[in-house]
C-alpha positions in Angstrom: 0.5 -0.4 0.3 3.0 2.4 0.5 4.1 2.6 -2.9 1.4 4.1 -4.4 -0.3 6.2 -1.0 -0.6 9.0 -2.4 -2.9 7.5 -5.2 -3.9 5.1 -2.4 -6.2 9.3 -1.0 -7.2 9.8 -4.1 -9.3 6.3 -5.4 -10.4 6.2 -2.2 -12.4 10.3 -2.3 -13.0 9.7 -5.5 -14.7 6.5 -4.9 -15.9 7.9 -1.7 -17.2 11.5 -3.7 -18.9 8.8 -6.4 -20.8 6.6 -4.0 -22.2 10.0 -2.3 -23.8 11.8 -5.2 -25.0 9.0 -6.4 -26.5 8.2 -2.7 -27.5 12.3 -3.0 -29.5 11.2 -7.3 -26.5 14.4 -8.4 -25.4 13.7 -11.7 -22.0 15.3 -11.8 -23.5 18.1 -13.7 -25.9 19.4 -10.8 -22.9 18.4 -8.6 -20.5 21.0 -10.5 -23.7 23.7 -9.2 -23.6 23.3 -6.3 -20.1 24.0 -5.9 -20.2 27.4 -8.3 -23.7 27.6 -5.8 -21.1 27.7 -3.3 -18.3 30.4 -4.6 -15.2 27.5 -5.9 -16.6 26.2 -8.8 -15.4 22.8 -10.1 -15.8 21.7 -13.6 -18.0 18.7 -14.9 -14.8 17.0 -17.3 -12.5 17.9 -14.2 -15.5 15.7 -11.5 -15.7 13.3 -14.3 -11.9 12.1 -14.8 -11.8 11.9 -10.5 -14.8 10.0 -10.3 -12.8 8.0 -13.4 -9.4 7.9 -11.9 -7.9 9.7 -14.9 -4.6 10.8 -15.5 -3.1 13.4 -13.8 -7.3 13.8 -11.7 -7.0 15.7 -8.8 -8.5 17.9 -6.0 -6.4 20.9 -4.5 -7.4 21.2 -0.1 -10.2 24.1 -1.6 -11.7 21.9 -3.6 -11.6 19.0 -1.6 -13.5 21.5 1.5 -16.7 23.1 -1.7 -16.8 19.5 -2.6 -18.0 17.9 1.2 -19.8 20.9 1.6 -21.4 20.2 -1.8 -22.4 17.3 -1.0 -23.1 18.4 2.9 -21.2 15.6 4.7 -17.8 17.0 6.6 -13.6 16.8 5.1 -12.8 14.2 6.8 -15.7 12.0 5.1 -14.4 12.1 2.1 -10.0 11.3 3.3 -11.3 8.4 5.3 -14.5 6.5 5.0 -15.2 3.3 5.8 -16.1 3.9 9.3 -15.8 2.4 11.9 -14.2 -0.5 11.4 -11.9 1.0 7.2 -7.8 0.7 7.9 -5.9 3.0 6.3 -2.7 4.6 6.0 -2.4 7.9 7.5 0.8 8.4 6.2 2.9 5.8 4.8 3.7 3.4 7.0 0.8 4.0 9.5 -1.6 1.4 9.3 -4.3 3.0 11.2 -8.3 2.5 11.5 -10.1 4.9 9.5 -11.8 6.4 12.7 -8.0 7.2 14.3 -7.0 8.5 11.1 -9.9 10.9 10.6 -9.4 11.8 15.1 -5.8 12.7 13.8 -6.4 14.3 11.0 -9.5 16.9 12.7 -6.6 16.8 15.8 -9.1 15.3 17.7 -5.8 13.0 18.9 -2.3 13.3 18.9 -0.4 12.2 14.7 1.4 8.9 14.3 4.5 9.9 14.8 3.5 13.0 17.2 5.0 14.3 19.9 2.8 13.4 23.2 1.3 17.1 24.2 2.4 19.0 21.4 1.7 22.7 22.2 0.0 23.2 19.2 -2.4 19.5 19.7 -2.9 20.9 22.6 -3.6 24.7 21.7 -6.6 22.8 19.3 -7.7 20.3 22.2 -8.2 23.7 24.4 -9.6 25.6 21.6 -12.2 23.0 21.5 -13.2 22.9 24.9 -13.1 27.2 24.5 -15.8 26.6 21.7 -18.3 24.6 23.7 -18.6 26.9 27.0 -18.8 29.6 24.4 -21.6 27.5 23.3 -22.9 27.2 27.2 -22.5 30.4 27.6 -24.8 31.6 24.6 -27.4 29.4 25.1 -28.2 27.5 28.0 -30.1 24.7 27.0 -33.8 25.9 29.0 -36.1 23.4 27.6 -33.0 20.3 29.1 -33.2 23.0 32.6 -36.6 23.0 33.0 -36.9 19.2 33.0 -34.8 18.7 35.3 -35.7 21.4 38.0 -38.8 19.7 37.4 -38.3 16.3 38.6 -36.0 17.6 41.5 -39.1 20.5 42.3 -41.6 16.8 42.1 -39.5 15.3 45.0 -41.0 15.7 48.4 -39.4 18.6 50.6 -37.6 20.3 47.5 -37.3 23.8 47.6 -38.4 25.3 44.8 -35.5 26.2 41.8 -35.3 29.5 39.4 -34.9 28.2 36.3 -33.5 32.1 35.7 -31.2 31.9 37.8 -30.4 27.5 37.2 -29.4 29.7 33.8 -26.9 32.0 34.2 -24.6 30.6 37.4 -24.7 27.8 34.7 -23.9 30.4 31.8 -21.4 32.8 34.8 -19.6 28.9 35.2 -19.6 28.6 31.6 -16.9 31.7 31.3 -14.7 31.5 34.2 -14.0 28.8 32.7 -13.3 29.8 29.2 -10.7 32.6 30.7 -9.1 29.8 32.5 -8.7 27.9 29.2 -7.8 31.0 27.3 -4.9 31.6 30.0 -4.2 27.7 29.3 -3.4 29.1 25.7 -2.1 31.6 26.0 0.9 30.0 28.3 1.4 27.6 25.4 1.0 30.6 22.5 3.4 33.3 24.6 1.1 35.3 23.1 -2.4 37.0 24.1 -5.7 35.7 22.7 -7.6 38.4 20.1 -11.2 36.9 19.5 -10.8 38.4 15.7 -14.7 39.1 14.3 -16.7 37.0 12.1 -14.8 37.3 8.2 -18.3 37.9 6.3 -18.9 35.9 2.5 -18.5 38.2 -0.5 -22.3 38.7 -2.0 -22.9 36.0 -4.9 -24.0 36.4 -8.1 -28.6 36.1 -7.8 
């Protein structure tokens, strides 16, 4: 497998693209149209050559990302589709289960030959925790909390609980934990972390 490692990746991605396209009843022309609507058009001839594995047919990283969006799947699924029991070479000579390769590619787990606890991997893992805490602080799940409170209050002798106070407390704790994690990230990077405003995509033609 190692000898044709890069070709194996292209073949694997092409097979998954073709499978997903057929499952969604999309012609190659319709899939090409979707990539155009997403702002990075991939021509029908390129997609045809890629799916059929014709010589020299390749996708760059931007095309892989847009193609995954057009097929409504995460890009990593195109690279490591056979879940949960597939087996791939993450890098030449390093075979592993597809799910582990997907985790390594996504930064959820350390890649092969990577140093355990390296700074970049730690930052990415901490960043995921920060993202989760942001979601908790911004939108506490009132319905789930209400169910918990109701179950508690149904217990004989239980004190009254103010749901609004409980939500506020949960959000406060999430923000405090977020600040702690940001401090850890800044210590690892040796610089201040600044929250950037989201950039606006260019207007699409009607």
